[in-house]
N, C-alpha and C positions, 0 to 999 in steps of 0.2 A: 528613415521610414517610421510610420506610426503603427504600433502593434496594440491589439486589445487582448488582455489576458482573459482567463476563464471566469473571472469575477466581474468582467465588464469594464475594467480599468484600463485606461490608455497610457502608453508610454512611448516616447519618441527616442529612437536609436539612430543617431547620425552616422554611426559606423558599427562594424561587427564588434561585439564585446570581446575584450582581451583579458579581462580579470573578473572571473565569475565566482561568486560564492553561492553554494547550494545548501539550502536549509532542510532538505528532505532526502533521506537515504535512497529511496527508490529512484528519485530523479537524479541524484548524484551518479548512480550506476549508469543511468541512461546517458548522461553527459560524457562519461568515459567511453561508452560504447558508440557514441556518435563521433569519436575521434577528437574530443576536446580536452584531453588530459593536460596539455601544455597551457590551457587557458583557465583551468580550474585552480583557484588560489585558496579557497576556504571551504570547509565542510563541517558537519556536526560530528559529535562523538559517537553517534549512532550510525554513521555512514561507514559500513564495513565492506562493501563491495565496490570495485575489485580490490581484494586484500593486498595484492602486491604493489599496487599504485597508490592506494589511499593513504598509506602511512607517511607519504612525503608531503601531504597537504596540511595546512594549518587548521587546527581544531578551533572553532569559534564558539564552543559551548554545546548545549543540547538543542533539541527542536523547540523546547518550551522556555529556554532561558539562554538568550544570546549574550555573548560577551562583546558589548558594543565597542570597547577599546580595541579588541583584536580585529573586529571587522573594519574599524576606522584605519587601523595600521595597514590593512591589505589594500585599501583604496579601490574597492571593486567598481567596475563600470556596469555590472549587472548582478542582481541578486534574484535567485529563483526559489520560491517558497510554495506553500500549500495551505489552503484555508483551514483544513482540519488538523493537520499535523503541527502547525505553528500557532503562536498565540497572537491575538489581535493587537494588543498594545505594543508588542515588540515589532510586529510588521509595520504598524503605523509610524513608529519611531524611525524605522529604516526608510520608509517612503518619504519622509521629510528631507532626507539627505541623499538618497540613492534611487536609481531606477530599479524597481522591484516588479517582477513578473510572477503572478500567482496562478496556480492551478486549483481546480475544484473538481474532485474526482468521485463519482458515485457508480459509474458503470464502465464496462470495457470500452464502450464507444467514447466516453470522456477521456479515457487513458490514451486511446489511439489519436484522438484530436490533440491532446496535450503534446504527444511525441512530435507530431507534425508541426505544431506551432513552435515548439522549442527548436526544432530543426531549422525552421525558417528564421527564427530570431538569431540563431547562432551561425547561420550560413552553411548548414549541413542538411539542407532540405531533401535532396535526393536520397541520402542515406537514411534519413528519418522516415521517408515515405516507404522505402523498401522494407524497413524494420516493421512498420505498422502493418503493411500488407501481409508480411509473413506471419505475424501474430494473428491477424484477423482470419487468415486462411486456416491456420491450425485450430482456432477456436470453433470455426464452422464445422470442423470434422469431429468435434467432441460429442460423444453420444451420452446423453443424460440418463440417469436412473429412471426406470419406468416400471411401476408407479413410483412416485416420489416417497421419500421417507422423512418423517418428522424429526428434525435435527436441532440440537442446541450447540452453539459454537462459543466456547469460553475463551476469553482473552486475558482474564485476571483472576487472582485468588486472594482472598482476605483483603477487601471484600470480593465476592464473586461478581464478575462482570461478563456480560455476553455481547455478542454482535446482534443488535436489533435491526431496524430498517434504515434505509437511506445511507448506506455505506457500501464500499466496494466488496466487502466480505459477503454481505447479504446477496449482492448481485452474483458473485461467484457460486455461492451455495445454490441459488436458483438455476443457474446454467447447468449445474451438475445433477439437478433433480433432488437436492437435499432441501426439503421444505423447512424453512426457518420457523422453529417453534415460538420464537419471540419476535416475529416480523411486525407485530402490532405495537411494539415498543420502539422509542426513538433511539437512533444512533448506538451508543454503547452503555446501556443502563446497568446499574447494580441490581441484582436480584437476590431474593432469599431462598433458602433451601425449600421452603414451603411453595414458593412460586415455581421452582424447578419441578418439584414432585407433582404439582397440579398440572403443569404443562405436559408431563408424562412423555418426554421424547423417546423415540425408539433408538436414536443414535446421538451420542455426545462426542463432539470433537473438542480436544484440548489443544489449543494453538501453542506452537513453540515460541511465539512472541505476541505481544510484548512481555507477558509473563512467561518464563521459561518452563512450561509444563514438560514433565518427563514421564516415563513409564511408571515410576513410583507413585504418581498421583492418580493413576487409574482406579486403584482400590477405593480411594476416597469417594469418587463419584459413583462407582459401582455399588457402594453401600447405600448411597442416597437414591439411586435408581437401579435396583437389581435387574429390572427387565430390559435395560438399555445396553446396547453395544457401545463401549467407550474406547476411543482411539486418540492417540496423540498424532497431530498433523503438522505439516510444515507451514507455519504462518506466512512465510514469504510467498508461497504459491497462491495464497488467498488474498493477500493484502498489498503486496508490492506491485505498483502499477506502472513501473518503468520497463526497461528492456528485459527484466527478469520474467516478464510475461511470455517470453519466448519458450521458457521451460515449463510454464504452468500447465498447458493443455495435456502434455504427456503424463505429468504427475497426477493431475485431476482425473484423467481417464483411468489410470491404474487404480486410484482410490475408489472410483465408481465401480470398477470390476470387482475389487476386494469386497466392498459392501454388498454388491449384488449376489456374490457367491454365498455370503453368510445369511442373507435374508430370503433369497428367491430360488437358489439352485440346490 
């Protein structure tokens, strides 16, 4: 069969893939949840879910630095990656030797489409459709904050980096009624303390990943923005676009309620 990935690239799969390498943590978890554990041969060092099963798979490097010799040794018949999380040169090198399917995720709808396409690609179409429908139904029940609250979402420290526009985090913020204070900036830009103070957010989220923000970092941002509420949030719930989305609506709804109580009740 001929498949077209989310970047518009075509690949022909004459049979169901039996040796899959996943280059993206959230998609790795999805593959396991689709019942493909026996067919996953390689993952990245950042692939941590499901913890009990992942430890038996070969680590092929990071999302931005593949160990090509390890991938070659695995002889994969399918590699699954992502435009944002992987690096262009590495993917292009793999595409010259292997069948590579790429996702390109900016919204929940993109993620649901990815799940169903991966399901079809791997021969688990019914399970993927059921998963996507369940996630979609749960998100439809999510009640956003009204009125919205101006929010800054930090993903890194030294230098400070935030979620701008055109990414899944910005989409999730919008769905929750958290108005992104930096939605006018692209992707994941660095910002200065002066830019932060000028933006004057009412709410600051410190993501648990990729930088591991902890409660101890709250005071640092509170000093910069005394008027803002500063909270550490679970980054997986905002940025993992695989089957972990099953857990996101309940977490996000609770977060909305907590913020609502502090601002409006």
